[in-house]
C-alpha positions as CSV (number, residue, x, y, z in Angstrom):
1,M,13.4,-140.2,-167.4
2,T,14.6,-138.2,-164.5
3,W,18.1,-139.1,-163.2
4,D,17.6,-139.5,-159.4
5,P,20.1,-136.9,-158.2
6,L,18.1,-134.2,-160.1
7,L,15.3,-134.8,-157.7
8,R,17.6,-133.9,-154.8
9,L,18.5,-130.7,-156.6
10,K,14.8,-130.0,-157.2
11,E,14.1,-130.5,-153.5
12,A,17.0,-128.2,-152.6
13,L,15.7,-125.4,-154.8
14,G,12.2,-125.4,-153.3
15,P,8.7,-126.3,-154.4
16,E,8.1,-122.9,-156.1
17,A,11.1,-123.1,-158.4
18,E,10.6,-124.3,-161.9
19,L,13.4,-126.8,-162.8
20,M,13.4,-128.1,-166.3
21,I,15.4,-130.6,-168.3
22,V,16.2,-128.9,-171.6
23,G,18.1,-129.4,-174.9
24,G,19.7,-132.5,-176.1
25,A,18.7,-134.7,-173.1
26,V,15.0,-134.2,-173.9
27,R,15.5,-134.9,-177.6
28,D,17.6,-138.0,-177.0
29,E,15.2,-139.4,-174.4
30,L,12.3,-139.0,-176.8
31,L,14.3,-140.7,-179.5
32,G,15.3,-143.5,-177.1
33,R,19.0,-142.6,-177.6
34,P,21.6,-142.7,-174.7
35,H,23.0,-139.4,-173.5
36,A,25.6,-138.4,-170.9
37,D,24.7,-134.8,-170.3
38,W,21.8,-133.1,-168.4
39,D,21.2,-129.4,-169.0
40,L,18.8,-127.7,-166.7
41,A,16.9,-124.4,-166.8
42,T,15.2,-122.7,-163.9
43,S,13.1,-119.7,-163.0
44,L,15.5,-118.9,-160.1
45,L,18.3,-116.4,-160.4
46,P,21.9,-117.7,-160.1
47,P,22.6,-116.4,-156.5
48,T,19.4,-118.1,-155.3
49,V,20.4,-121.4,-157.0
50,M,23.9,-121.2,-155.5
51,A,22.7,-120.4,-152.0
52,R,19.9,-123.1,-151.9
53,A,22.1,-125.8,-153.5
54,R,25.0,-125.1,-151.1
55,A,22.6,-125.1,-148.1
56,A,21.6,-128.6,-149.2
57,G,25.3,-129.7,-149.1
58,L,25.8,-129.6,-152.9
59,K,29.0,-128.2,-154.5
60,V,28.3,-125.3,-156.8
61,I,30.7,-123.6,-159.3
62,P,29.8,-120.1,-160.7
63,T,30.9,-121.1,-164.2
64,G,28.9,-118.5,-166.2
65,I,27.2,-116.1,-163.8
66,Q,27.3,-113.3,-166.5
67,H,25.1,-115.6,-168.7
68,G,23.0,-116.9,-165.9
69,T,24.7,-120.3,-165.6
70,V,26.1,-122.1,-162.5
71,T,27.4,-125.7,-162.4
72,V,26.2,-128.1,-159.7
73,L,28.0,-131.3,-159.0
74,L,25.6,-134.2,-158.6
75,E,27.4,-137.4,-157.7
76,D,30.6,-135.8,-159.0
77,R,28.9,-135.1,-162.4
78,P,28.8,-131.5,-163.5
79,V,25.3,-130.3,-164.4
80,E,24.7,-126.8,-165.8
81,V,21.8,-124.9,-164.4
82,T,20.8,-121.8,-166.3
83,T,18.2,-119.2,-165.4
84,F,15.5,-118.7,-168.0
85,R,16.9,-115.9,-170.2
86,S,16.6,-114.0,-173.5
87,D,19.7,-113.0,-175.5
88,G,20.8,-109.6,-176.6
89,D,22.6,-108.8,-179.9
90,Y,25.1,-111.2,-181.3
91,L,28.1,-109.3,-182.6
92,D,30.9,-112.0,-182.7
93,G,28.8,-114.7,-184.4
94,R,28.9,-116.9,-181.3
95,R,27.8,-115.2,-178.0
96,P,25.2,-112.6,-177.1
97,E,26.6,-109.3,-175.9
98,S,24.1,-109.4,-173.0
99,V,21.4,-111.5,-171.5
100,R,18.2,-110.7,-169.7
101,L,17.3,-113.1,-166.9
102,G,13.9,-113.8,-165.4
103,V,12.0,-114.3,-168.6
104,S,9.4,-117.1,-169.2
105,L,10.3,-120.6,-170.1
106,V,8.8,-120.2,-173.6
107,E,10.8,-117.1,-174.3
108,D,13.9,-119.0,-173.1
109,L,13.2,-121.9,-175.5
110,S,12.6,-119.4,-178.4
111,R,16.3,-118.5,-178.5
112,R,17.4,-122.0,-179.1
113,D,18.7,-123.4,-182.4
114,F,16.3,-126.1,-183.6
115,T,12.9,-127.2,-182.7
116,I,14.0,-130.6,-181.6
117,N,16.3,-128.9,-179.1
118,A,13.7,-126.4,-177.9
119,M,11.6,-128.7,-175.6
120,A,11.6,-129.0,-171.9
121,L,10.5,-131.5,-169.3
122,P,9.9,-130.7,-165.6
123,V,12.3,-132.5,-163.2
124,G,10.2,-134.8,-161.1
125,G,7.5,-135.3,-163.7
126,G,5.0,-133.2,-165.7
127,D,4.0,-132.5,-169.2
128,L,6.4,-131.8,-172.0
129,V,6.8,-128.2,-172.9
130,D,7.0,-128.0,-176.7
131,P,6.0,-124.5,-178.0
132,F,7.7,-124.9,-181.5
133,G,6.6,-128.3,-182.7
134,G,9.7,-130.3,-181.7
135,Q,7.8,-133.5,-181.3
136,V,6.3,-133.2,-184.7
137,D,9.7,-132.6,-186.2
138,L,11.1,-135.6,-184.3
139,A,8.4,-137.8,-185.8
140,A,9.1,-136.4,-189.3
141,R,12.9,-136.8,-188.7
142,M,13.4,-133.2,-189.5
143,I,15.8,-130.5,-188.4
144,R,14.1,-127.2,-188.4
145,A,15.3,-123.8,-187.0
146,V,13.3,-122.2,-184.3
147,G,11.5,-119.3,-185.9
148,D,13.4,-117.5,-188.7
149,P,16.5,-119.5,-189.7
150,L,18.2,-116.4,-191.1
151,Q,18.0,-114.9,-187.6
152,R,19.1,-118.1,-185.9
153,F,22.1,-118.4,-188.1
154,A,23.0,-114.7,-187.8
155,E,23.2,-115.2,-184.1
156,D,25.5,-118.1,-184.0
157,G,27.8,-119.2,-186.9
158,L,28.2,-122.7,-185.5
159,R,24.5,-123.5,-185.8
160,P,24.7,-124.3,-189.6
161,L,27.4,-126.9,-188.9
162,R,25.4,-128.3,-186.0
163,A,22.5,-128.9,-188.3
164,C,24.8,-131.0,-190.5
165,R,26.2,-132.8,-187.5
166,F,22.8,-133.6,-186.1
167,A,21.8,-135.1,-189.5
168,S,24.8,-137.3,-189.3
169,Q,24.2,-138.4,-185.7
170,I,20.5,-139.0,-185.7
171,G,19.9,-139.6,-189.5
172,F,17.5,-136.6,-190.0
173,T,17.0,-134.4,-193.0
174,V,17.3,-130.6,-192.8
175,E,14.0,-128.7,-193.5
176,P,14.4,-126.9,-196.9
177,A,14.0,-123.3,-195.6
178,T,16.6,-124.0,-192.8
179,L,19.0,-125.5,-195.3
180,A,18.5,-122.6,-197.8
181,A,19.4,-120.1,-195.1
182,I,22.8,-121.5,-194.5
183,P,24.6,-120.2,-197.6
184,L,23.2,-116.8,-196.8
185,R,25.0,-116.7,-193.4
186,L,28.4,-117.9,-194.4
187,E,29.9,-114.6,-193.2
188,V,28.8,-115.4,-189.7
189,A,30.0,-119.0,-189.9
190,R,33.4,-117.7,-191.0
191,K,33.8,-116.0,-187.5
192,V,33.7,-119.3,-185.6
193,A,36.9,-120.4,-184.0
194,V,38.6,-123.3,-185.9
195,E,38.8,-125.4,-182.7
196,R,35.0,-125.3,-182.5
197,V,34.7,-126.1,-186.2
198,F,37.0,-129.1,-185.8
199,T,35.0,-130.5,-182.9
200,E,31.7,-130.3,-184.8
201,L,33.3,-131.9,-188.0
202,D,34.7,-134.6,-185.8
203,K,31.3,-135.4,-184.3
204,L,29.8,-135.3,-187.7
205,L,32.3,-137.8,-189.0
206,R,31.7,-140.1,-186.1
207,G,28.0,-140.1,-186.5
208,S,25.9,-143.1,-187.4
209,E,25.2,-141.7,-190.9
210,P,28.2,-139.5,-191.7
211,H,27.6,-139.5,-195.4
212,R,24.3,-137.6,-194.7
213,G,26.2,-134.8,-192.9
214,L,28.9,-134.7,-195.6
215,V,26.3,-134.3,-198.4
216,L,24.8,-131.4,-196.4
217,L,28.2,-129.7,-196.2
218,V,28.3,-129.7,-199.9
219,E,24.7,-128.5,-200.4
220,S,25.1,-125.7,-197.8
221,A,28.5,-124.5,-199.1
222,L,30.0,-125.2,-195.7
223,L,32.4,-127.6,-197.4
224,D,33.9,-124.8,-199.5
225,L,34.2,-122.7,-196.3
226,W,36.0,-125.1,-194.1
227,L,37.2,-128.0,-196.3
228,P,37.8,-126.4,-199.8
229,E,40.5,-128.9,-200.7
230,L,37.8,-131.5,-201.0
231,R,35.7,-129.7,-203.6
232,P,37.7,-131.1,-206.6
233,M,36.7,-134.6,-205.6
234,L,33.1,-134.0,-206.6
235,G,32.5,-135.5,-210.0
236,C,36.1,-136.6,-210.4
237,G,35.8,-139.8,-212.5
238,Q,37.9,-142.8,-211.8
239,N,38.9,-146.0,-213.7
240,R,37.6,-149.4,-214.3
241,H,38.4,-150.5,-210.8
242,H,35.7,-148.2,-209.4
243,R,32.0,-147.9,-209.8
244,H,31.8,-144.4,-208.3
245,N,33.6,-141.1,-208.8
246,V,36.1,-140.0,-206.1
247,W,33.5,-138.1,-203.9
248,V,30.9,-140.8,-203.9
249,H,33.6,-143.5,-203.3
250,T,34.8,-141.3,-200.3
251,L,31.2,-141.1,-198.9
252,E,31.0,-144.9,-199.1
253,V,34.3,-145.5,-197.4
254,V,33.4,-143.1,-194.6
255,R,30.1,-144.9,-194.2
256,Q,31.7,-148.4,-194.1
257,V,34.6,-147.8,-191.8
258,P,34.2,-148.1,-188.0
259,G,33.0,-144.8,-186.4
260,E,36.3,-143.8,-184.7
261,S,38.0,-140.4,-185.4
262,G,41.2,-141.6,-187.0
263,L,39.5,-144.1,-189.3
264,R,36.7,-141.7,-190.3
265,W,39.1,-138.7,-191.0
266,A,41.4,-141.0,-193.0
267,A,38.4,-142.2,-195.0
268,L,37.4,-138.7,-195.8
269,L,40.9,-137.6,-196.9
270,H,42.6,-140.7,-198.3
271,D,41.8,-139.9,-201.9
272,A,41.8,-136.1,-201.6
273,G,44.9,-136.1,-203.8
274,K,43.3,-137.9,-206.7
275,P,42.0,-134.9,-208.6
276,G,45.4,-133.3,-208.6
277,T,47.2,-136.4,-209.8
278,R,44.7,-137.7,-212.3
279,T,46.2,-138.6,-215.7
280,T,45.0,-140.6,-218.7
281,G,47.3,-143.0,-220.5
282,P,47.6,-143.6,-224.2
283,D,45.2,-146.5,-223.9
284,G,42.6,-144.3,-222.2
285,E,43.1,-145.8,-218.8
286,V,42.9,-143.3,-215.9
287,H,45.7,-143.3,-213.3
288,F,46.3,-141.5,-210.0
289,Y,50.1,-142.0,-209.6
290,G,51.4,-140.5,-206.3
291,H,47.9,-139.7,-205.0
292,E,48.7,-141.1,-201.6
293,A,51.5,-138.6,-201.0
294,R,49.4,-135.7,-202.3
295,S,46.4,-136.8,-200.1
296,K,48.7,-136.9,-197.1
297,E,49.9,-133.3,-197.9
298,L,46.3,-132.1,-198.2
299,A,45.3,-133.8,-194.9
300,E,48.2,-132.1,-193.1
301,A,47.2,-128.7,-194.5
302,I,43.6,-129.3,-193.3
303,F,44.6,-130.5,-189.9
304,E,47.0,-127.6,-189.5
305,R,44.3,-125.1,-190.3
306,L,41.8,-126.8,-188.0
307,K,44.4,-127.3,-185.2
308,A,43.9,-131.0,-184.9
309,S,45.9,-133.0,-182.4
310,Q,49.3,-134.4,-183.3
311,A,48.1,-137.9,-182.4
312,L,45.2,-137.7,-184.9
313,R,47.5,-136.3,-187.6
314,K,50.0,-139.1,-187.2
315,D,47.2,-141.8,-187.2
316,V,45.6,-140.4,-190.3
317,A,48.9,-140.0,-192.1
318,A,49.8,-143.6,-191.5
319,L,46.4,-144.8,-192.8
320,I,46.6,-142.7,-195.9
321,R,50.3,-143.7,-196.6
322,H,49.5,-147.4,-196.6
323,H,46.0,-147.4,-198.1
324,G,47.4,-147.8,-201.6
325,T,49.4,-151.0,-200.7
326,H,47.6,-154.1,-201.9
327,P,49.3,-157.3,-200.9
328,T,48.3,-160.2,-203.2
329,A,48.5,-164.0,-203.2
330,A,51.6,-163.6,-205.4
331,W,53.5,-161.9,-202.5
332,G,56.0,-164.2,-200.8
333,D,56.3,-164.3,-197.0
334,P,59.3,-162.0,-196.9
335,A,57.4,-159.3,-198.8
336,C,54.5,-159.7,-196.4
337,R,56.8,-159.4,-193.4
338,R,58.4,-156.3,-194.9
339,F,54.9,-154.8,-195.2
340,L,54.1,-155.7,-191.6
341,G,57.3,-154.1,-190.6
342,R,56.3,-150.8,-192.4
343,L,53.0,-150.9,-190.4
344,V,55.0,-151.4,-187.2
345,G,57.2,-148.5,-188.1
346,D,54.2,-146.2,-188.4
347,N,52.6,-147.6,-185.2
348,L,49.6,-148.8,-187.3
349,P,48.2,-152.0,-185.9
350,L,47.4,-154.6,-188.6
351,E,43.7,-154.7,-187.5
352,R,43.2,-151.0,-188.1
353,W,44.9,-151.1,-191.5
354,A,42.6,-154.1,-192.3
355,A,39.5,-152.3,-191.2
356,F,40.3,-149.4,-193.4
357,R,41.3,-151.5,-196.4
358,L,38.1,-153.5,-196.2
359,A,36.0,-150.3,-196.2
360,D,38.1,-148.9,-199.1
361,Q,37.5,-152.1,-201.1
362,Q,33.8,-152.1,-200.3
363,G,33.6,-148.4,-201.4
364,K,34.7,-149.3,-204.9
365,G,31.3,-150.8,-205.5
366,L,32.4,-153.5,-207.9
367,D,32.9,-157.3,-207.5
368,L,32.1,-157.1,-203.8
369,E,31.9,-160.8,-203.1
370,N,35.3,-161.6,-204.6
371,R,36.8,-158.6,-202.9
372,L,35.6,-159.7,-199.6
373,G,36.9,-163.3,-200.1
374,E,40.2,-161.9,-201.2
375,H,40.4,-159.6,-198.2
376,Q,39.6,-162.4,-195.7
377,G,42.2,-164.7,-197.3
378,L,44.8,-161.9,-197.2
379,M,44.1,-161.1,-193.5
380,T,44.3,-164.8,-192.5
381,R,47.7,-165.0,-194.0
382,L,49.0,-161.7,-192.6
383,A,47.6,-162.5,-189.2
384,A,49.3,-165.9,-189.2
385,L,52.7,-164.3,-190.1
386,A,52.3,-161.7,-187.4
387,A,51.3,-164.3,-184.8
388,A,54.7,-166.0,-185.4
389,A,56.2,-162.8,-183.9
390,P,59.1,-162.4,-186.4
391,A,61.5,-159.5,-186.0
392,L,60.0,-156.7,-187.9
393,A,62.1,-153.8,-186.7
394,V,65.8,-153.3,-185.8
395,R,64.9,-153.1,-182.1
396,E,63.7,-156.7,-182.3
397,L,67.0,-158.2,-183.5
398,A,68.7,-160.7,-181.3
399,L,71.8,-158.5,-181.3
400,D,71.4,-154.8,-180.2
401,G,73.6,-151.9,-181.2
402,A,75.9,-152.3,-178.2
403,A,76.6,-155.9,-179.0
404,L,77.4,-155.0,-182.6
405,M,79.8,-152.3,-181.5
406,R,81.6,-154.7,-179.2
407,L,81.7,-157.2,-182.1
408,A,83.2,-154.7,-184.4
409,G,85.5,-153.1,-181.8
410,R,84.5,-149.6,-182.8
411,P,82.2,-146.8,-181.7
412,G,78.8,-146.2,-183.2
413,G,78.3,-144.3,-186.5
414,P,76.6,-144.5,-189.8
415,W,78.1,-147.9,-190.3
416,L,76.0,-149.3,-187.4
417,G,72.6,-148.3,-188.8
418,E,73.5,-149.7,-192.2
419,L,74.6,-153.0,-190.6
420,Q,71.4,-153.2,-188.6
421,R,69.4,-152.7,-191.7
422,Q,71.3,-155.4,-193.5
423,L,70.7,-157.8,-190.6
424,L,67.0,-157.0,-190.5
425,E,66.7,-157.6,-194.2
426,A,68.2,-161.0,-193.8
427,V,65.9,-161.8,-190.9
428,L,62.9,-160.7,-192.8
429,D,63.8,-163.2,-195.5
430,D,64.4,-165.9,-193.0
431,P,63.2,-165.3,-189.4
432,G,65.1,-168.3,-188.2
433,L,68.3,-166.2,-188.5
434,N,67.2,-164.0,-185.6
435,T,69.5,-165.7,-183.0
436,A,72.6,-164.3,-181.4
437,D,74.9,-166.9,-183.1
438,A,73.4,-166.5,-186.6
439,L,73.4,-162.7,-186.4
440,T,77.0,-162.7,-185.1
441,A,78.1,-164.8,-188.1
442,L,76.2,-162.5,-190.5
443,A,77.5,-159.3,-188.9
444,L,81.1,-160.5,-189.1
445,E,80.7,-161.4,-192.8
446,Q,79.2,-158.0,-193.5
447,L,82.0,-156.2,-191.6
448,R,84.7,-158.2,-193.5
449,N,83.0,-157.3,-196.8
450,T,83.0,-153.6,-196.0
451,N,86.6,-153.3,-194.7
C-alpha cells in the first residue's frame, strides 16, 4: 500500500528509524477505500527528521514542532510526520497542554480516538501494528473508543462528533459503551470551535450513509447541542401526502439527494419550519402554510451560528425557497417560463432544483412509481422550454435600459424598472416578442398609457 515517495523519505531518515503509516490511511486501505492523506509517525525527534530530510533534498516545514510534528513535501504533497508521543492534560477540550516525545509506538497509538484509527503499518513493508483490536472492529463494522471512552471524550470534544461522522462515511455502528459516553461529555464538546463543528457536520452530511450519522446525533444528544432547531421535527406528524413524520422524511431526503454540500444541507433544513407552522383545518387536514419561509429563517440562524460560507447560505436558501413549488401538467408554458425565471433569478440551475425535488418526492414514501413518472414528464417539459432559450430575465430582453431611455427621451428612474418588468411579462407570455421592433412597439404603447 506504500506510496512510492514515502520510500524515499524512509531512506532519507535512515535504516534505524521507525517510520509508520498511521490513522485514517491505514483504516481506509484495509477497507479498500480511496484516501488522499498520508499521516506518518516516527521514532525520530523533529530536529533529526528535519535535518535528514533536508539533507536528502526534501523540503521540510516546521508546522507543529511543539507537538512533535513537521511537514515534508513529497512530490509537492504535504505529509505530516509526527514523533511518537504521549499527551499531557487536556484543558481546552481540544489540545493537550503538553506532549512527551520519544515514547513507544504502542503508547502513541493509545492516545488516539478509535480503535480503527489506532493501527500502524511500517513504510516499506511489515506487519500491521494493532494493539487495540482495530482489525476486529473493522470486520464487525464497529466504531469503538480506544480504552475508556469517557477519558477519550474528556480529552477532545470533537471526538463524539467524529464518531457520528465516521458512521456516516463508512456505514459503521458505534459500540454501545462508546455511544453511551457521549452525552456524559457534552460540556467538553461545547468547548469546540463552531468552525470545526461545521466542518464535521458537513462531512457527516456528505457521507455515503448520512442518515446513520444523523440518527446518532439524536441518540447522543449532539443534535440538541449544535442543531437544537431540528429537535421539534422528531415525531412531528404530517398529512395524507406523506408516509413519514417530518424527521423521518428529512432523513429519507438527505439519503436520496446527491452527496454535495448544498443539496445535503438543504435536504436537512428544508422542512425545519414545519413544526412551527403546523395547523389543522376544520376537516382535520394538516397544513404547513409558510413553512418554506420559516425553514429559510431557521437555516440562516443555524448557518450564522456555525459560520458557514455565504455561498452555501445562498445556495441552500434558494433550494429551500423553491422546494415547495410544484409545477403540474395544468401549468401553461408562460407559467413554466416564469418559474424558470425565478430559478434564474436565484442562480439555481434547473438540474439542481430537479435533483432536490426528486429526492423530496421520493422521501414522501407514497405512490413512488407515479411520482417518478410525473417528475420525469415535468422535467422533460421544463428542459424543452429552457432549451428554447427564452428571455427569462430583464437582462435578456432585446432592448436594454439605455435603448429604452433613448426611446422615452428621459433619464432613468423607477419608471424604467417598471417598464422593463412589463416588457418581460409580455415576453414570458410570448417569447416571439423578444425582438427590438416588437419591444419598441410595446414600450411606446406602455409609455403612452402612463403619460
